[in-house]
C-alpha positions in Angstrom: -3.0 7.0 -9.5 0.7 7.2 -12.6 2.0 4.2 -10.5 -1.2 1.8 -10.7 -1.6 3.3 -14.6 1.7 1.3 -14.9 1.3 -1.8 -12.6 -2.6 -2.5 -14.1 -2.8 -0.6 -17.6 -4.3 2.6 -18.5 -8.0 1.6 -17.7 -7.2 -1.4 -15.1 -5.2 1.5 -13.2 -8.7 2.4 -11.5 -9.5 -0.9 -10.8 -6.8 -0.2 -7.6 -8.4 4.2 -7.5 -11.9 1.7 -6.9 -10.4 -0.1 -4.5 -9.1 3.3 -2.0 -12.0 4.9 -2.3 -14.2 1.7 -0.7 -11.6 2.0 1.8 -11.9 5.5 2.1 -15.5 5.5 2.5 -16.2 3.2 5.5 -12.9 4.8 7.4 -14.2 8.3 7.4 -17.7 6.6 7.8 -15.8 5.3 11.4 -13.8 7.9 12.5 -17.2 10.2 12.1 -18.3 8.4 13.9 -16.3 8.7 16.4 -15.8 13.2 15.4 -19.6 12.8 16.8 -17.7 10.4 20.6 -15.7 13.7 20.9 -19.0 16.2 20.7 -20.7 13.7 23.3 -17.8 13.8 25.7 -18.0 18.0 25.7 -21.6 18.8 25.6 -21.8 15.8 28.6 -19.3 17.8 30.4 -21.3 20.9 29.6 -24.8 19.8 30.1 -24.4 17.1 32.4 -25.2 13.2 32.8 -28.0 14.8 31.0 -26.8 14.2 27.8 -24.7 11.9 28.3 -26.4 9.6 29.4 -30.1 10.9 28.3 -33.0 7.7 27.7 -32.8 6.3 25.1 -35.4 6.6 22.4 -33.4 4.4 19.4 -34.0 0.7 19.0 -32.1 -1.9 20.2 -31.1 -3.1 16.6 -29.5 0.9 15.7 -26.8 -0.4 17.5 -26.7 3.4 18.8 -28.2 5.4 21.4 -29.8 9.3 20.8 -27.3 10.8 22.1 -24.5 10.1 20.2 -26.8 9.7 17.0 -27.5 14.0 18.2 -23.8 14.1 18.6 -23.4 12.4 15.2 -25.4 14.9 13.0 -23.5 17.4 15.1 -20.5 17.1 13.9 -21.4 16.5 10.8 -22.7 19.9 10.7 -19.2 21.2 12.0 -17.0 19.7 9.1 -19.0 20.5 6.5 -17.9 23.5 5.7 -14.3 22.7 6.6 -14.4 21.2 3.7 -14.8 24.1 1.1 -10.9 25.1 3.0 -8.2 24.6 0.2 -5.8 21.5 1.3 -2.1 24.2 0.8 -3.9 26.3 4.2 -4.6 23.9 6.0 -0.9 23.4 7.4 -1.4 26.0 10.4 -4.3 23.9 11.6 -2.7 20.3 11.4 -0.3 22.4 13.8 -2.8 23.3 15.9 -4.4 19.5 16.1 -1.2 18.5 16.1 -0.6 20.1 19.5 -3.7 19.8 21.1 -3.6 16.0 20.5 -0.6 15.4 22.3 -1.9 17.7 25.4 -4.9 15.6 25.5 -3.0 12.0 24.4 -0.6 13.1 27.5 -2.8 14.3 30.0 -4.9 11.7 30.1 -1.8 9.7 30.7 -0.2 11.3 33.2 -4.1 11.3 35.3 -5.0 7.9 34.8 -0.9 7.3 36.6 -2.0 9.6 39.3 -4.9 8.1 40.2 -4.4 5.0 39.3 -0.7 5.4 41.7 1.5 3.3 39.2 0.7 2.2 35.6 -1.2 -0.2 36.5 -2.7 -4.5 36.8 -2.2 -5.0 32.9 1.5 -4.5 32.8 2.0 -6.9 35.7 -1.1 -9.1 34.3 0.5 -13.3 33.1 -0.5 -14.7 29.5 -3.9 -15.8 28.7 -2.4 -18.1 26.2 0.7 -20.0 25.5 2.9 -21.4 23.0 2.1 -21.3 19.6 -1.5 -19.6 20.5 0.3 -16.8 22.2 2.8 -16.0 18.7 0.3 -16.7 16.4 -1.7 -14.0 17.8 2.1 -11.3 17.8 1.9 -11.6 14.7 -1.9 -11.6 13.7 -1.5 -8.1 16.3 1.6 -6.9 14.5 -0.2 -7.4 10.9 -3.4 -5.6 12.5 -0.8 -3.2 13.3 0.0 -2.8 10.2 -3.2 -3.1 8.0 -4.9 0.0 9.5 -1.4 2.0 8.5 -1.9 0.6 5.2 -4.6 2.6 3.6 -2.9 6.2 5.5 0.4 4.9 3.7 -1.2 4.4 1.0 -2.3 8.2 1.1 1.0 9.7 1.7 1.6 10.8 -1.4 -1.5 13.5 -2.2 -0.3 15.5 0.1 4.0 15.4 -0.1 3.0 16.7 -4.0 2.2 20.7 -1.9 6.0 19.7 -0.9 8.9 22.0 -1.8 10.9 19.4 -2.2 11.5 16.0 -2.9 12.8 15.4 -0.3 10.6 17.4 1.9 8.4 14.2 4.0 11.2 11.7 4.7 11.5 13.0 8.1 7.9 12.5 8.6 7.8 9.1 6.6 11.0 7.5 8.1 11.7 9.0 11.4 8.5 11.3 12.6 5.2 8.9 11.6 6.8 5.2 13.3 7.7 7.0 17.1 5.0 9.0 17.1 2.8 5.9 16.3 4.7 4.2 18.8 4.2 6.5 21.4 1.0 6.5 20.8 0.3 2.8 21.9 2.9 2.7 24.0 -0.1 5.4 26.2 -2.7 3.5 25.2 -1.5 0.4 27.0 -1.0 2.7 30.3 -4.0 4.3 30.1 -6.8 0.8 29.9 -4.3 -0.3 32.2 -3.9 2.3 34.4 -7.7 2.1 34.1 -8.8 -0.9 34.7 -7.8 -0.5 38.3 -9.1 2.6 38.8 -12.9 1.0 36.8 -12.1 -2.6 37.4 -12.4 -3.1 33.9 -10.7 -2.2 30.3 -11.2 0.3 29.1 -9.2 0.0 24.8 -10.9 2.7 23.4 -10.4 6.5 24.6 -13.6 8.3 24.4 -15.4 5.4 26.4 -12.6 6.0 29.4 -13.7 9.6 29.2 -17.2 9.0 28.9 -17.3 6.9 31.5 -15.5 9.7 34.1 -17.8 12.1 33.2 -20.8 8.7 34.6 -18.2 8.2 37.7 -17.7 11.3 38.5 -19.5 14.8 39.1 -16.3 16.7 40.1 -15.7 20.9 38.7 -12.4 19.1 38.0 -13.5 15.8 35.8 -16.3 17.6 34.1 -13.3 20.2 33.1 -10.9 17.4 32.0 -12.9 16.1 29.3 -14.0 18.8 27.8 -10.6 20.0 27.1 -9.3 16.0 25.8 -12.9 15.9 24.5 -11.5 19.4 22.4 -8.6 17.6 21.3 -10.0 14.6 20.1 -12.3 16.8 18.1 -9.8 18.4 16.7 -8.0 15.1 16.0 -10.9 13.7 14.0 -11.7 17.4 12.2 -7.9 16.4 11.2 -8.3 12.4 10.8 -11.6 12.6 8.5 -9.8 15.1 5.8 -6.4 14.2 6.1 -6.4 10.5 5.5 -10.1 10.9 3.8 -12.3 12.9 2.2 -8.7 15.1 0.2 -7.1 11.9 -0.8 -9.6 10.4 -2.0 -11.2 13.6 -3.4 -8.2 13.3 -5.4 -9.1 9.4 -6.6 -12.4 10.2 -7.3 -12.1 13.7 -9.2 -9.6 11.1 -11.2 -11.9 9.0 -12.1 -14.4 12.1 -13.2 -12.6 14.7 -14.1 -15.9 16.1 -16.4 -17.9 16.5 -13.3 -15.9 15.6 -10.4 -13.2 18.2 -8.8 -12.0 17.2 -4.8 -14.4 19.6 -3.4 -17.4 17.4 -5.2 -15.8 14.5 -4.1 -15.1 14.9 -0.9 -19.0 15.7 -0.3 -19.7 13.5 -2.5 -16.9 10.6 0.0 -19.2 12.0 2.9 -22.3 11.7 2.0 -22.1 8.0 1.1 -19.9 8.0 4.9 -22.8 8.5 6.7 -25.6 6.8 4.9 -23.9 3.4 5.2 -24.4 3.8 9.4 -20.9 3.6 10.6 -22.3 2.9 13.5 -22.4 -0.4 12.4 -18.5 -1.2 12.3 -17.7 -0.2 16.2 -20.4 -1.5 17.7 -18.5 -4.7 18.9 -14.8 -4.5 19.8 -13.7 -8.2 17.8 -15.7 -7.1 15.0 -14.1 -3.4 14.8 -10.7 -5.5 14.3 -11.8 -7.6 11.7 -12.9 -4.5 10.1 -8.9 -3.1 10.3 -7.8 -6.4 9.9 -9.7 -7.0 6.9 -9.4 -4.1 4.3 -5.0 -5.3 4.5 -6.9 -8.4 2.1 -7.6 -6.2 -0.3 -5.3 -3.5 -0.2 -1.8 -5.6 0.9 -1.0 -7.0 -2.7 -1.8 -3.8 -4.0 0.7 -2.3 -2.3 3.2 -5.0 -3.2 2.7 -4.3 -6.6 3.3 -0.6 -6.7 6.6 -1.2 -4.4 7.5 -3.9 -7.1 6.6 -2.5 -10.1 8.7 0.4 -9.4 11.8 -0.7 -7.7 12.0 -5.2 -9.0 10.8 -3.7 -13.1 11.0 -0.2 -13.2 14.1 0.1 -11.5 12.7 3.0 -10.4 12.5 5.0 -14.3 9.0 6.0 -15.8 8.1 6.3 -19.5 6.3 10.1 -18.3 5.1 11.1 -20.8 3.1 7.5 -21.5 1.3 7.2 -17.9 -1.0 10.1 -19.6 -1.5 8.5 -23.2 -4.9 6.9 -22.8 -4.6 5.2 -26.9 -2.5 2.0 -27.8 0.4 4.5 -28.1 1.1 4.6 -24.4 4.2 2.2 -22.7 1.2 1.0 -20.2 -1.2 0.4 -22.6 -0.7 -3.5 -22.0 -4.3 -5.6 -24.2 -6.8 -3.3 -24.3 -5.4 -1.0 -21.6 -5.5 -3.4 -18.7 -1.7 -5.5 -17.8 -3.4 -8.8 -16.6 0.5 -9.2 -14.6 -1.2 -6.4 -12.4 -4.4 -8.3 -12.1 -3.2 -12.2 -11.4 -0.3 -10.8 -8.9 -3.3 -9.4 -6.9 -5.8 -12.6 -7.2 -2.7 -14.3 -6.3 -1.9 -12.8 -3.2 -5.8 -12.4 -2.4 -7.5 -15.1 -2.4 -5.4 -17.4 -0.1 -6.2 -15.1 2.4 -10.1 -15.2 1.8 -10.8 -18.7 3.9 -9.4 -17.3 6.9 -11.3 -13.5 6.7 -14.7 -15.1 6.1 -14.3 -17.3 9.1 -13.0 -14.2 11.6 -16.2 -12.0 10.2 -18.2 -15.2 11.2 -15.9 -15.3 14.5 -15.6 -19.1 14.3 -11.9 -18.6 13.8 -10.2 -22.2 14.7 -6.4 -21.9 14.1 -6.5 -24.5 10.9 -3.8 -23.4 8.4 -6.4 -20.8 6.4 -6.8 -19.0 9.7 -2.9 -19.4 10.5 -2.3 -18.1 7.1 -4.9 -15.2 7.6 -3.1 -13.4 10.4 -0.7 -13.1 8.9 -3.0 -11.7 5.6 -0.8 -7.9 4.9 2.2 -9.7 4.9 1.6 -12.8 3.0 -0.6 -10.5 0.2 2.5 -7.5 -0.5 5.4 -10.1 -0.6 3.1 -12.4 -2.8 2.0 -9.6 -4.6 5.1 -8.8 -4.8 7.0 -11.5 -6.2 4.5 -13.2 -8.7 4.2 -9.7 -10.8 8.0 -8.8 -11.1 8.3 -12.7 -12.8 5.8 -12.1 -14.8 7.4 -9.3 -16.3 10.6 -11.0 -15.9 9.0 -13.9 -18.4 6.6 -11.5 -20.2 8.3 -8.6 -20.7 6.3 -6.2 -21.9 7.6 -3.1 -25.3 9.4 -0.5 -23.1 9.3 -2.4 -20.3 13.0 -0.6 -18.3 13.7 3.2 -19.6 12.4 6.3 -19.5 12.0 9.2 -21.3 9.9 13.3 -20.6 7.0 14.4 -20.4 6.3 16.8 -24.2 3.3 18.6 -24.9 3.8 18.3 -27.9 1.6 15.6 -29.2 -1.5 17.3 -26.6 -0.9 20.9 -27.5 -4.3 20.4 -28.8 -5.4 21.4 -25.4 -3.1 24.3 -24.6 -3.5 26.5 -27.3 -6.3 28.8 -27.3 -8.5 29.1 -30.5 -6.3 31.1 -33.9 -3.1 30.2 -32.1 -0.7 29.9 -34.5 2.3 28.8 -32.4 5.0 26.5 -34.0 5.2 22.8 -33.3 8.8 24.0 -32.1 7.2 26.1 -30.1 4.7 23.5 -28.4 8.3 21.6 -27.4 9.7 23.8 -25.0 7.6 22.9 -22.7 9.1 19.1 -22.0 10.3 18.9 -18.7 
């Protein structure tokens, strides 16, 4: 939030926060839906196909079957009480979740490769595209991957604040996270390839794979395997809903309305909205899901570029800390009426050339023209263009106290800290400087 204040202004800083909240709502809804699918797998293993493949009483336009709807609300009932727990008490549950989902992933990989007697047909399949079409598809896949992780990266600071030392999060962010992401992607490819050999179709979604296993085999081993795999995915989805969405965006929502909303209330409000948007509509078709994932980078990547530019290029890694919490014209980050026009201009310049391609992608009419290729590199384009435009504006039109640093002093905010009738001197208050 403070980074947004310095780059967007004390009032303008609420705009990127609001965008991040909207992103979190969509992601929360999607993760809740997958959590419901994990419940469906567990109940399908316990009850049998009578539940997982019960008669669907919903119309086709609902984009959801009866069993999935029941499972979705069961997940909600399990998930909502967990939000009562304070974030600092979730370390041990998260460690257990990491162990469970890791065992689940490698367990499915071992089963798939063993049952297919190898890595499967996908590994040896020839490319369906050649030349520039193949190159642009590869670039789009890379930027889609980066864009899908962008929301998680933006929420890291909400959790690193609980670290004991400033550098405690470096190992996880620089080493562990990239390795885990790459290993997970490789396992997903191998599992899909092996499953295609077994079932004759590509099942990229692990939930669909487990449901297919239940549908094809009623053996005790298959039911037990899918039960424990579903349990691992259930724990994973609970953790994702909390870490990436509810708590992080609950903090942002509390920053927007601190008088009425705290982190817990914000988490519950976001959960209700995520349910109301009917998230299954976003994942009905794989192409729609991919478009949703990559589409958010159109809006988020310029914001990320602006924050990076502000901290490294413009401020030289220094801030006037007290001014980040001063909501009037005396703040170095007040700019014009609380808005920094440089941030908004950089965001627009990084955004508008991507909108034609984004609109064509949503409509499913991409034809490989210039706008479409620009959309293929949307995250990289938005990030670097916004970063450079923001830096150039501050170089040409520097703001007051643009560089330098100053500590956070509480003397100007003593009225918020002194109890009624207290007569502390200004010297006593100044002692609370950072």
